[in-house]
Backbone bond lengths (Angstrom), bond angles and torsions (degrees), N, CA, C in turn:
res aa  C-N    CA-C-N  psi(-1)  N-CA   C-N-CA  omega(-1)  CA-C   N-CA-C  phi
1 M - - - 1.457 - - 1.526 110.32 -
2 E 1.321 116.56 134.66 1.457 121.79 -177.74 1.527 110.81 -80.93
3 R 1.341 116.75 142.09 1.458 122.28 174.52 1.522 109.56 -127.75
4 L 1.320 115.74 132.49 1.454 122.93 179.74 1.520 108.97 -129.21
5 T 1.336 116.16 163.65 1.452 121.73 175.33 1.519 109.23 -124.96
6 A 1.327 116.82 128.76 1.461 121.76 179.16 1.526 109.86 -87.42
7 R 1.331 115.27 149.45 1.460 121.45 -178.41 1.521 109.63 -116.30
8 P 1.344 118.08 148.46 1.462 120.39 -178.61 1.519 111.99 -67.30
9 A 1.336 115.58 143.27 1.458 122.19 176.25 1.528 109.30 -97.96
10 A 1.335 116.15 171.04 1.459 121.04 -169.70 1.519 115.59 -72.07
11 P 1.342 121.51 -35.68 1.473 118.72 -174.92 1.520 112.84 -55.08
12 A 1.329 115.37 146.82 1.460 121.34 -178.96 1.524 110.86 -62.43
13 A 1.320 115.43 155.77 1.459 121.06 -177.55 1.521 111.17 -67.04
14 A 1.320 114.75 146.78 1.459 122.41 168.82 1.521 108.52 -95.15
15 E 1.332 116.43 166.00 1.455 118.99 171.27 1.529 109.27 -72.39
16 H 1.332 115.76 -47.32 1.472 120.61 177.71 1.523 107.89 -140.05
17 G 1.345 116.25 81.49 1.455 121.62 179.44 1.521 110.62 -68.78
18 E 1.321 116.61 139.85 1.465 121.75 -177.46 1.521 110.67 -155.00
19 G 1.340 113.43 163.45 1.451 123.34 163.96 1.510 118.52 59.12
20 P 1.349 121.30 42.54 1.463 118.37 176.68 1.522 111.25 -62.82
21 V 1.327 116.19 137.98 1.467 122.44 174.45 1.526 107.85 -141.11
22 W 1.324 115.72 152.14 1.462 120.62 177.24 1.523 108.39 -98.03
23 D 1.341 116.26 113.68 1.464 123.39 176.83 1.524 107.04 -87.97
24 A 1.342 116.11 93.51 1.464 120.70 -173.50 1.524 111.72 -65.17
25 G 1.337 117.86 -32.19 1.451 120.51 -179.41 1.508 113.35 -62.85
26 R 1.310 116.97 -34.02 1.462 121.83 179.32 1.524 112.36 -101.86
27 G 1.336 117.51 -10.18 1.456 120.49 -176.26 1.513 111.90 64.73
28 E 1.343 116.04 42.80 1.454 120.65 -176.52 1.529 111.33 -135.44
29 L 1.317 115.56 148.90 1.450 121.76 167.65 1.525 107.67 -87.32
30 V 1.326 115.94 134.42 1.465 121.96 178.33 1.524 107.77 -121.02
31 W 1.330 117.41 134.34 1.460 121.29 174.77 1.518 108.30 -148.77
32 V 1.336 116.95 172.18 1.456 119.95 -174.69 1.524 110.54 -127.72
33 D 1.324 114.71 157.37 1.460 123.30 167.73 1.523 104.75 -113.51
34 I 1.332 117.37 102.89 1.465 121.48 -166.44 1.525 112.71 -58.32
35 P 1.356 120.33 -59.83 1.468 118.67 -174.12 1.522 113.68 -69.28
36 A 1.322 117.61 -23.17 1.464 120.90 177.03 1.525 111.85 -80.86
37 G 1.338 117.81 -12.57 1.458 121.45 -179.82 1.512 113.89 68.71
38 L 1.335 117.47 29.66 1.462 121.78 -172.64 1.524 112.36 -109.14
39 V 1.333 114.85 142.65 1.462 123.45 170.07 1.518 106.98 -109.96
40 R 1.339 115.84 120.49 1.454 120.99 -175.42 1.521 110.11 -114.23
41 R 1.345 116.47 150.29 1.456 120.97 -177.05 1.527 109.99 -136.43
42 A 1.341 115.89 146.23 1.462 121.14 179.13 1.520 109.92 -144.22
43 T 1.321 115.55 148.76 1.457 121.08 171.54 1.525 108.72 -95.04
44 L 1.325 114.81 162.82 1.465 121.33 -177.37 1.507 109.33 -118.08
45 G 1.326 116.43 121.86 1.453 120.90 179.46 1.517 112.58 -79.65
46 A 1.329 115.24 171.82 1.460 120.88 -177.14 1.521 112.17 -61.60
47 G 1.322 117.32 -28.74 1.456 120.94 179.44 1.515 113.84 -91.34
48 G 1.340 117.34 6.93 1.451 121.25 179.40 1.514 114.31 90.82
49 E 1.352 117.45 6.16 1.453 119.59 -178.89 1.539 110.14 -80.09
50 L 1.324 116.29 140.09 1.454 122.89 178.82 1.524 109.31 -99.74
51 T 1.345 116.00 131.51 1.452 122.12 178.50 1.518 108.74 -123.81
52 E 1.326 117.44 117.55 1.462 120.09 -177.83 1.524 110.27 -68.25
53 V 1.343 115.73 134.18 1.462 121.07 -176.48 1.521 112.78 -125.48
54 G 1.326 118.68 -5.59 1.453 119.58 -179.24 1.513 111.81 -167.07
55 C 1.335 115.04 151.44 1.459 121.39 177.83 1.523 107.10 -153.99
56 D 1.337 117.65 118.70 1.458 122.16 -176.21 1.521 110.20 -130.97
57 R 1.326 115.92 147.80 1.460 120.15 177.38 1.525 109.05 -84.41
58 G 1.351 114.41 129.26 1.458 119.62 -179.05 1.508 114.10 -110.24
59 G 1.351 117.28 -10.19 1.457 120.53 -178.81 1.505 110.00 165.25
60 G 1.340 115.81 -173.14 1.451 119.21 174.90 1.507 111.74 -66.12
61 T 1.337 116.07 -43.17 1.467 123.28 168.60 1.520 107.36 -132.56
62 V 1.324 116.43 148.28 1.465 121.73 175.91 1.521 108.09 -131.53
63 G 1.341 116.53 118.49 1.455 121.21 -178.07 1.507 114.08 -85.94
64 F 1.344 116.84 -31.85 1.466 119.95 -179.47 1.518 109.61 -162.41
65 A 1.328 115.51 163.65 1.461 123.58 174.48 1.520 108.19 -140.61
66 V 1.332 116.58 133.99 1.465 121.41 175.01 1.522 108.20 -129.08
67 P 1.336 118.04 149.50 1.461 119.27 176.62 1.519 111.34 -64.71
68 A 1.316 115.91 147.25 1.459 122.30 176.74 1.521 109.04 -112.19
69 A 1.335 117.15 131.68 1.462 120.75 -178.43 1.526 111.38 -61.66
70 A 1.343 116.97 -28.20 1.460 120.72 179.59 1.528 112.10 -78.96
71 G 1.324 117.41 -4.93 1.458 122.19 179.70 1.515 111.99 117.47
72 G 1.306 116.56 143.99 1.452 121.16 -179.48 1.516 112.36 76.09
73 W 1.335 115.57 -147.14 1.463 121.02 -175.41 1.524 109.31 -140.58
74 L 1.316 116.15 149.27 1.456 121.44 171.98 1.524 107.48 -102.02
75 L 1.320 116.49 131.09 1.456 122.69 -174.51 1.522 110.69 -115.10
76 G 1.325 115.40 146.60 1.450 120.98 160.38 1.513 106.41 -92.28
77 A 1.317 117.08 104.61 1.463 121.84 -172.22 1.520 110.17 -129.83
78 D 1.329 116.11 137.80 1.463 121.47 -179.09 1.528 108.91 51.76
79 G 1.339 118.48 -121.44 1.464 120.40 -179.53 1.503 113.76 -108.87
80 G 1.333 118.20 32.10 1.459 119.92 -178.98 1.513 112.31 -170.47
81 F 1.321 115.86 -152.67 1.458 122.27 -176.48 1.525 109.90 -117.99
82 T 1.330 115.46 139.10 1.459 123.46 -175.44 1.514 109.03 -132.25
83 H 1.325 116.82 144.92 1.465 120.99 172.51 1.522 109.09 -99.81
84 L 1.323 115.92 132.43 1.458 122.69 175.21 1.517 107.93 -110.73
85 S 1.331 116.80 118.85 1.455 120.90 -178.04 1.521 110.91 -75.49
86 P 1.349 117.49 160.86 1.467 119.51 176.17 1.520 113.09 -57.16
87 G 1.333 116.51 -24.78 1.454 120.43 178.90 1.513 114.30 -86.14
88 G 1.356 116.85 -1.57 1.453 120.08 175.62 1.515 115.54 96.42
89 T 1.338 117.97 11.83 1.464 121.13 178.69 1.528 109.82 -90.39
90 A 1.333 116.84 123.74 1.462 121.98 179.51 1.523 109.38 -98.14
91 R 1.342 116.19 131.74 1.465 121.50 179.13 1.524 108.88 -133.04
92 V 1.322 116.82 121.94 1.456 121.70 179.82 1.528 109.32 -68.00
93 L 1.339 116.28 127.96 1.460 121.46 178.91 1.519 112.23 -96.56
94 V 1.314 117.56 -37.85 1.459 120.75 177.54 1.520 109.18 -156.87
95 E 1.323 115.62 136.64 1.453 122.75 170.51 1.521 106.80 -103.16
96 L 1.321 117.40 119.88 1.451 122.05 -171.71 1.529 111.09 -75.21
97 A 1.319 115.28 134.07 1.458 120.50 178.57 1.524 109.95 -61.31
98 G 1.327 116.42 130.29 1.454 120.86 178.92 1.506 114.96 84.15
99 E 1.342 117.99 -1.64 1.459 122.03 178.96 1.523 109.57 -115.22
100 G 1.328 115.49 161.48 1.454 120.95 177.18 1.512 111.87 103.52
101 G 1.314 116.13 -176.66 1.454 122.06 -176.60 1.509 110.96 115.39
102 T 1.312 116.02 -163.15 1.459 121.97 -176.35 1.520 110.24 -133.25
103 P 1.337 116.38 160.19 1.471 119.14 176.25 1.521 111.13 -57.41
104 G 1.319 115.90 143.97 1.449 120.76 177.98 1.506 115.20 85.23
105 T 1.342 117.45 -3.42 1.466 121.25 -179.79 1.523 111.94 -118.45
106 G 1.342 116.64 11.55 1.453 119.25 -177.28 1.506 114.00 79.42
107 G 1.340 116.89 13.11 1.454 120.74 -176.47 1.513 113.71 -76.44
108 T 1.342 114.84 171.38 1.458 122.85 178.44 1.519 109.26 -126.81
109 R 1.316 114.97 165.59 1.464 121.28 175.95 1.508 110.24 -144.35
110 M 1.329 115.23 160.73 1.456 120.18 172.88 1.521 109.44 -68.26
111 N 1.340 115.32 144.24 1.454 120.36 177.33 1.527 108.14 -120.33
112 D 1.318 119.70 -119.27 1.460 120.81 -172.51 1.528 111.33 -85.44
113 G 1.345 116.16 163.74 1.458 121.37 179.31 1.510 111.62 -166.60
114 G 1.333 115.77 174.70 1.455 121.87 179.04 1.510 110.67 179.40
115 C 1.328 115.98 168.86 1.460 121.82 -176.77 1.517 111.10 -109.01
116 D 1.349 115.38 145.88 1.459 120.12 174.02 1.523 109.08 -79.17
117 P 1.339 118.63 171.69 1.467 119.76 -176.78 1.525 114.19 -60.70
118 A 1.349 118.28 -24.47 1.458 121.03 178.43 1.521 112.64 -80.31
119 G 1.335 117.51 -13.92 1.455 121.12 179.09 1.504 115.21 102.22
120 R 1.345 117.81 9.99 1.467 119.29 171.00 1.528 108.77 -75.99
121 L 1.320 115.62 146.05 1.457 120.39 179.77 1.519 110.22 -104.42
122 F 1.343 116.56 136.10 1.449 122.56 171.54 1.522 107.87 -118.00
123 G 1.331 116.14 135.90 1.462 120.79 177.41 1.513 110.36 -141.94
124 G 1.328 115.93 138.92 1.454 121.08 -176.73 1.518 112.62 -111.29
125 T 1.330 114.86 164.30 1.455 121.09 -179.75 1.528 111.24 -125.67
126 M 1.310 115.16 168.61 1.463 123.05 176.44 1.523 108.01 -154.94
127 A 1.321 116.74 156.39 1.459 120.65 173.18 1.518 109.43 -79.75
128 F 1.325 116.53 147.14 1.456 120.24 176.51 1.521 111.06 -57.01
129 D 1.350 116.55 -35.52 1.468 119.48 179.55 1.527 112.75 -90.17
130 Q 1.342 116.58 6.42 1.466 123.59 176.83 1.540 112.23 57.22
131 R 1.311 117.49 32.30 1.460 119.17 179.48 1.527 109.96 -68.18
132 P 1.321 116.47 141.58 1.470 120.95 -175.94 1.529 112.38 -60.09
133 G 1.323 115.36 138.00 1.457 122.01 173.09 1.505 116.13 82.77
134 A 1.336 118.47 0.72 1.462 120.25 -176.23 1.523 113.13 -87.01
135 G 1.319 118.16 -7.83 1.462 121.35 -176.72 1.509 112.96 -92.63
136 S 1.327 115.81 153.15 1.468 123.04 177.89 1.516 109.62 -137.37
137 L 1.330 115.35 165.74 1.462 122.35 173.92 1.517 108.15 -121.89
138 Y 1.340 115.77 130.99 1.460 122.73 -178.10 1.527 110.12 -116.16
139 R 1.331 115.00 146.79 1.471 121.37 174.46 1.519 108.97 -115.08
140 V 1.338 115.38 132.49 1.456 121.71 175.34 1.525 107.01 -107.38
141 D 1.324 116.65 109.70 1.462 120.85 -176.15 1.515 111.99 -78.73
142 L 1.318 116.10 174.27 1.459 121.61 -173.98 1.524 113.05 -70.98
143 D 1.360 117.15 -14.72 1.461 119.91 174.50 1.520 112.40 -93.99
144 G 1.341 116.73 3.62 1.453 120.86 178.80 1.512 115.03 91.14
145 T 1.335 117.93 3.31 1.457 121.12 178.99 1.523 110.25 -78.92
146 V 1.326 116.28 132.92 1.466 122.52 -179.60 1.528 108.34 -107.52
147 T 1.350 116.09 125.23 1.459 122.11 -177.34 1.521 109.75 -129.92
148 R 1.321 117.02 135.88 1.460 119.69 172.29 1.522 108.64 -79.36
149 V 1.351 115.88 124.43 1.461 119.87 -175.38 1.519 112.69 -109.66
150 L 1.344 117.93 -18.29 1.459 121.88 175.80 1.518 108.32 -143.92
151 D 1.333 116.72 143.74 1.453 120.52 169.63 1.524 108.51 -132.43
152 G 1.312 117.17 -178.04 1.457 120.86 179.91 1.508 114.91 75.78
153 L 1.344 117.62 10.69 1.457 120.97 174.91 1.530 109.06 -80.52
154 T 1.314 116.84 167.06 1.463 119.82 176.81 1.525 109.77 -106.80
155 V 1.316 118.30 -64.38 1.467 122.37 174.25 1.523 106.83 -123.07
156 S 1.334 116.22 89.60 1.466 120.24 177.92 1.522 107.89 -63.61
157 N 1.337 116.35 120.98 1.456 118.81 -169.04 1.525 111.16 -130.34
158 G 1.353 118.03 -135.61 1.451 122.19 -168.58 1.517 114.56 -52.49
159 L 1.339 115.32 142.45 1.461 124.03 179.96 1.518 109.69 -128.08
160 G 1.329 116.92 143.23 1.457 120.67 174.97 1.511 110.22 -163.45
161 W 1.338 115.25 156.58 1.457 121.41 -178.38 1.521 110.13 -118.72
162 A 1.333 115.96 143.88 1.460 120.80 172.15 1.525 109.00 -61.60
163 P 1.338 118.38 155.03 1.465 120.43 -177.93 1.527 114.28 -55.25
164 D 1.350 118.70 -31.35 1.462 119.56 178.26 1.518 112.50 -85.19
165 G 1.341 117.50 0.79 1.451 121.60 176.90 1.506 115.47 74.95
166 R 1.325 118.37 7.07 1.464 120.38 -172.73 1.531 113.86 -102.36
167 T 1.323 117.30 2.44 1.454 121.46 174.23 1.521 108.85 -134.15
168 L 1.334 116.02 130.45 1.455 122.32 174.80 1.519 108.24 -107.98
169 Y 1.337 116.18 131.04 1.456 122.48 175.88 1.527 108.42 -106.46
170 L 1.330 116.19 136.05 1.458 122.36 -179.06 1.520 109.58 -139.71
171 A 1.328 116.78 124.60 1.458 121.30 175.40 1.520 109.98 -90.34
172 D 1.321 116.24 137.54 1.457 122.26 168.49 1.523 105.76 -118.41
173 S 1.337 115.62 105.81 1.463 120.10 -172.09 1.521 112.72 -73.83
174 G 1.338 117.84 -15.57 1.462 119.32 177.32 1.520 111.86 -61.20
175 P 1.333 118.51 -65.07 1.466 120.54 175.77 1.520 113.58 -78.74
176 G 1.344 117.82 -6.20 1.464 120.43 176.68 1.511 114.50 76.38
177 V 1.329 117.14 38.36 1.462 120.34 -176.68 1.525 110.93 -123.12
178 V 1.334 115.29 159.01 1.457 122.67 168.70 1.520 106.93 -116.93
179 H 1.328 115.64 120.75 1.453 121.63 177.73 1.525 110.03 -90.01
180 A 1.320 116.57 151.85 1.455 123.36 168.51 1.524 107.60 -121.60
181 F 1.329 116.72 135.42 1.460 122.36 178.80 1.528 109.13 -125.12
182 D 1.317 116.85 141.78 1.451 119.15 164.67 1.522 107.33 -64.55
183 Y 1.331 116.51 137.42 1.462 120.67 -173.34 1.516 109.70 -129.34
184 D 1.328 116.38 134.37 1.460 122.01 178.24 1.523 108.84 -97.71
185 P 1.333 118.83 105.98 1.467 120.04 -177.32 1.525 113.41 -62.51
186 A 1.334 117.45 -22.28 1.460 120.35 -177.46 1.520 112.69 -78.66
187 T 1.345 117.29 -29.21 1.456 120.63 -174.31 1.526 114.00 -121.55
188 G 1.327 117.69 -18.08 1.458 120.64 -174.70 1.514 113.77 79.82
189 A 1.338 117.09 14.88 1.461 120.97 -178.55 1.525 111.16 -82.31
190 L 1.339 115.92 144.37 1.467 123.39 177.52 1.524 109.40 -105.33
191 D 1.339 115.92 144.61 1.456 120.09 179.66 1.530 108.48 -151.62
192 R 1.305 116.21 158.93 1.465 124.65 171.67 1.535 111.69 50.69
193 G 1.330 115.73 58.73 1.457 119.87 176.90 1.519 111.93 -71.56
194 R 1.329 116.29 141.51 1.466 121.73 178.05 1.522 108.32 -150.03
195 V 1.326 116.50 159.34 1.464 121.79 177.67 1.515 108.90 -85.23
196 L 1.331 116.29 117.03 1.458 121.25 177.41 1.523 110.85 -86.53
197 L 1.346 116.78 -44.01 1.465 122.09 -179.41 1.522 108.67 -128.77
198 D 1.313 116.28 128.76 1.457 122.06 174.47 1.530 107.43 -114.57
199 L 1.332 116.10 105.17 1.459 122.27 -175.56 1.520 111.53 -109.99
200 A 1.321 117.09 19.62 1.464 121.20 -176.64 1.522 111.92 -58.92
201 D 1.311 117.25 -35.33 1.465 121.09 -178.49 1.520 112.16 -104.89
202 D 1.336 116.77 17.74 1.459 121.37 -179.39 1.523 109.71 -92.20
203 D 1.333 117.06 -164.91 1.462 121.73 -177.31 1.521 112.73 -73.83
204 G 1.329 117.55 -13.77 1.456 121.61 179.43 1.502 109.55 178.72
205 P 1.343 117.86 154.86 1.467 120.48 -179.97 1.521 111.78 -74.15
206 A 1.318 115.76 155.87 1.463 121.18 174.27 1.518 109.75 -65.84
207 D 1.329 116.29 135.07 1.457 122.73 178.00 1.533 107.42 -114.57
208 G 1.337 117.83 -124.68 1.447 119.87 178.64 1.515 111.86 -69.51
209 L 1.339 115.86 157.90 1.465 119.81 -179.04 1.516 110.52 -147.38
210 T 1.328 114.83 165.21 1.453 122.34 170.50 1.523 107.82 -144.44
211 V 1.332 116.33 165.97 1.461 122.75 179.50 1.517 107.86 -122.57
212 D 1.339 117.26 128.08 1.459 119.56 -177.43 1.528 111.17 -84.20
213 D 1.332 115.95 177.93 1.465 120.56 -175.05 1.519 113.04 -69.80
214 A 1.337 117.40 -15.13 1.461 121.02 175.69 1.528 111.98 -89.33
215 G 1.345 116.95 -1.72 1.451 120.68 179.20 1.508 114.41 89.06
216 C 1.334 118.14 10.13 1.464 121.29 179.33 1.528 110.26 -92.13
217 L 1.328 116.21 148.39 1.455 122.79 -178.91 1.524 110.47 -91.12
218 W 1.337 114.95 142.62 1.458 122.02 171.36 1.522 106.58 -120.17
219 T 1.336 117.05 117.64 1.452 121.28 -177.30 1.519 110.21 -118.21
220 A 1.343 116.05 132.48 1.460 120.82 169.88 1.518 108.03 -80.15
221 L 1.322 116.83 135.41 1.460 121.73 178.15 1.525 109.05 -106.74
222 W 1.331 115.05 109.33 1.458 121.81 -178.38 1.533 109.87 -64.31
223 G 1.316 116.02 125.93 1.454 121.35 179.12 1.507 114.71 89.87
224 A 1.333 117.22 -12.70 1.463 120.76 -176.32 1.518 112.98 -99.50
225 G 1.344 118.22 -13.52 1.451 120.54 -176.54 1.512 112.54 63.61
226 Q 1.331 116.64 39.83 1.462 120.84 -176.47 1.530 111.35 -145.43
227 V 1.338 113.65 153.51 1.461 122.82 160.96 1.520 106.05 -120.37
228 R 1.316 117.00 133.42 1.459 120.82 -177.94 1.531 111.04 -118.90
229 R 1.319 114.45 143.74 1.467 121.03 175.55 1.525 109.00 -103.66
230 W 1.339 115.50 131.23 1.461 122.29 -178.12 1.525 109.96 -124.75
231 S 1.308 116.29 146.74 1.465 120.58 172.47 1.528 108.66 -71.87
232 P 1.341 118.32 164.58 1.468 119.94 179.66 1.523 113.83 -61.21
233 D 1.334 118.15 -17.86 1.467 119.78 176.94 1.531 112.26 -101.22
234 G 1.348 117.08 9.49 1.456 120.94 171.42 1.505 116.42 93.83
235 A 1.323 119.42 14.69 1.463 121.50 176.35 1.532 109.59 -84.55
236 L 1.342 117.20 135.86 1.459 121.85 -179.81 1.526 109.80 -75.95
237 L 1.340 116.49 127.07 1.467 121.77 -175.48 1.521 113.54 -113.43
238 A 1.329 117.49 -33.47 1.462 120.10 -175.39 1.521 109.50 -157.36
239 V 1.355 115.20 155.28 1.456 122.31 176.86 1.523 108.46 -131.55
240 V 1.330 116.26 129.12 1.461 122.42 172.58 1.520 107.55 -105.10
241 E 1.319 116.78 116.45 1.459 121.38 179.31 1.532 109.23 -84.34
242 V 1.329 115.64 134.67 1.462 122.55 179.09 1.530 106.97 -123.53
243 P 1.338 118.74 131.07 1.469 120.15 -171.98 1.524 115.00 -80.72
244 V 1.320 117.41 29.12 1.470 122.83 168.15 1.522 106.55 -137.49
245 A 1.320 116.53 152.99 1.461 119.68 -170.27 1.521 113.77 -75.41
246 Q 1.353 116.62 -41.22 1.460 119.69 -168.42 1.527 111.17 -92.86
247 T 1.333 115.07 77.43 1.461 121.35 173.84 1.524 107.82 -79.68
248 S 1.347 116.56 128.40 1.463 119.64 -168.59 1.523 115.09 -112.37
249 S 1.333 119.05 -31.18 1.468 120.18 179.85 1.529 109.24 -168.12
250 C 1.333 115.58 178.69 1.462 120.04 -177.89 1.526 109.71 -159.97
251 A 1.329 115.36 157.99 1.465 121.69 178.76 1.518 108.55 -161.17
252 F 1.341 115.67 157.93 1.458 121.41 173.77 1.525 108.92 -93.42
253 A 1.338 115.99 136.40 1.456 121.46 -172.19 1.520 110.69 -134.68
254 G 1.332 114.46 166.57 1.456 121.78 176.64 1.511 112.46 98.55
255 P 1.334 116.98 163.62 1.463 120.31 178.57 1.523 113.02 -56.50
256 G 1.337 116.89 -35.48 1.457 120.51 177.29 1.512 113.16 -91.31
257 R 1.340 116.32 -3.81 1.468 123.44 179.03 1.531 110.50 50.88
258 D 1.337 115.20 45.16 1.464 121.05 -177.80 1.518 112.83 -119.29
259 L 1.336 116.99 5.14 1.457 121.33 178.30 1.526 108.30 -104.32
260 L 1.326 116.95 118.53 1.453 121.23 176.98 1.525 108.51 -83.22
261 V 1.325 116.30 121.00 1.456 122.54 178.59 1.527 108.19 -107.70
262 V 1.321 116.31 129.46 1.458 123.07 -176.72 1.523 108.80 -117.57
263 S 1.324 117.08 127.36 1.463 120.97 174.70 1.526 109.76 -93.18
264 T 1.340 115.66 152.20 1.465 120.84 -179.16 1.528 109.48 -138.70
265 S 1.316 115.71 172.03 1.459 121.01 -174.09 1.521 111.31 -137.79
266 A 1.342 114.34 147.32 1.462 121.42 171.25 1.527 111.15 -108.83
267 E 1.316 117.08 2.18 1.460 120.67 -174.91 1.525 111.26 -60.73
268 G 1.330 115.64 132.26 1.456 120.96 176.38 1.514 115.26 82.53
269 L 1.330 118.59 -4.77 1.464 120.22 179.70 1.527 109.96 -76.91
270 D 1.328 116.03 137.11 1.455 119.00 175.65 1.525 110.13 -80.00
271 D 1.323 116.35 177.77 1.468 120.55 -175.02 1.527 111.38 -59.72
272 A 1.329 117.08 -39.16 1.458 119.94 -178.52 1.524 110.77 -66.97
273 A 1.343 116.56 -41.51 1.461 119.77 -179.77 1.526 111.05 -68.14
274 R 1.328 116.78 -38.17 1.470 119.32 177.64 1.525 110.99 -64.96
275 A 1.322 116.57 -38.38 1.461 119.77 178.23 1.519 111.40 -66.96
276 A 1.333 116.41 -35.25 1.461 120.74 179.71 1.516 112.05 -76.82
277 Q 1.350 117.22 -22.07 1.469 122.08 -178.19 1.533 108.61 -128.03
278 P 1.323 118.12 70.58 1.465 119.87 -175.14 1.520 114.07 -64.61
279 D 1.335 117.59 -17.25 1.467 120.20 179.89 1.526 112.78 -95.37
280 A 1.330 118.26 5.84 1.461 120.02 178.56 1.527 110.10 -59.66
281 G 1.322 116.28 133.29 1.455 122.20 -177.37 1.515 114.12 98.01
282 R 1.334 117.06 -11.00 1.466 119.89 179.80 1.531 110.93 -86.41
283 L 1.319 114.72 165.97 1.458 121.45 169.46 1.521 109.27 -84.43
284 F 1.332 116.04 148.28 1.457 123.03 176.23 1.524 108.32 -128.34
285 T 1.323 116.33 154.79 1.466 120.08 -178.57 1.523 111.25 -135.06
286 A 1.337 114.67 153.67 1.467 122.71 174.91 1.512 107.92 -153.45
287 R 1.332 115.62 157.72 1.474 120.40 176.19 1.532 107.65 -115.15
288 P 1.333 116.91 100.80 1.464 119.90 -174.45 1.524 114.82 -87.16
289 G 1.331 117.58 -0.77 1.455 119.25 178.30 1.513 114.70 84.30
290 V 1.326 118.05 11.95 1.463 122.74 174.84 1.519 107.69 -132.75
291 T 1.315 116.48 169.75 1.459 121.80 -178.36 1.530 109.81 -122.43
292 G 1.322 114.24 162.09 1.455 120.39 176.38 1.511 110.15 -139.98
293 P 1.325 117.84 163.25 1.465 120.78 -176.70 1.520 112.05 -74.98
294 P 1.339 117.30 156.98 1.466 119.17 170.98 1.520 109.59 -72.18
295 A 1.318 116.09 172.31 1.465 120.10 176.48 1.520 109.61 -66.38
296 A 1.319 116.92 128.53 1.462 120.46 173.09 1.524 107.85 -71.37
297 P 1.332 118.92 130.68 1.462 120.30 -179.61 1.525 111.81 -78.07
298 Y 1.339 115.70 153.56 1.458 120.00 170.95 1.524 108.26 -72.20
299 R 1.333 116.67 128.17 1.463 121.34 -173.70 1.525 113.35 -109.11
300 G 1.317 116.98 14.18 1.452 120.88 175.18 1.520 111.34 -90.45
301 P 1.342 116.72 -170.28 1.472 120.22 -178.14 1.515 111.16 -67.08
302 G 1.305 115.32 142.51 1.458 120.11 -179.37 1.518 113.72 -94.77
303 D 1.359 116.34 1.30 1.469 118.75 -173.86 1.514 114.33 -118.33
304 R 1.350 117.89 -6.30 1.458 118.68 -177.88 1.522 109.56 -158.30
305 L 1.327 115.41 146.20 1.447 123.60 170.67 1.522 107.05 -139.69
306 D 1.337 117.15 151.01 1.458 121.96 -178.65 1.511 108.99 -136.62
307 Q 1.350 115.79 127.36 1.454 119.19 179.23 1.521 110.21 -79.47
308 A 1.338 116.34 130.01 1.451 120.88 179.18 1.524 109.49 -71.54
309 G 1.324 115.62 144.63 1.463 121.33 174.20 1.485 114.22 65.64
């Protein structure tokens, strides 16, 4: 089994960094700081160095950002979906029924998300208090219709598709599992869900994930300071060690899409833990010798969304 060590990148730390994606159209890495409601962007130099070039507010909280084919980015923000223009203007497109609110009131927020190869967007939710069963997964179709496709989740988290588009992987960080679903690329329908990885008794639950060009999964393990590579049948192939505990997600970046970028978090750390982990919240990078796809852009309308039912 291969072991690698990730190194800190230059951008300043976030409070709760999440969801790095490579926006190939702009040649930029995009990631979010969830509680700060920020969408951050960086360019990648020839030597693999990241230089931050933009930071825009997308909402009270922002769980993820994906490029939009119509321009800008589509965000999972607060309790719904928001469009962020290239100029930094955020406009709420839909507030999801039954979602939203604030901490301490039983509210929920958008968490992780991503697009399938056809350009449909999926975004998940979680309760601020992480109570079991309060999370859902929503699909945004190419006509702008928003449909809830799964409920009863706890922390709907990392999403990724097999290279042939016929398997969807979804992490639920509450029970610490990664689900695999049969996926219909023509309709966006999910079927035959099963648990591929059960990490409930491991060093940390699965958080964000990505799928490389060979079809292997890369999962960040929250609390474990690791990203792990798994075969499509769940065999452990590689471990990337990260020198902070709260590893939150990962993605392949750069023109060659061969740089693994790992997001981390300082959220919830006390003063002693922050002092022991001064790089918590920063991005980290490693070169694992494999490549992964860029973020698939949302290919629906950029100006309107409508919740079904």
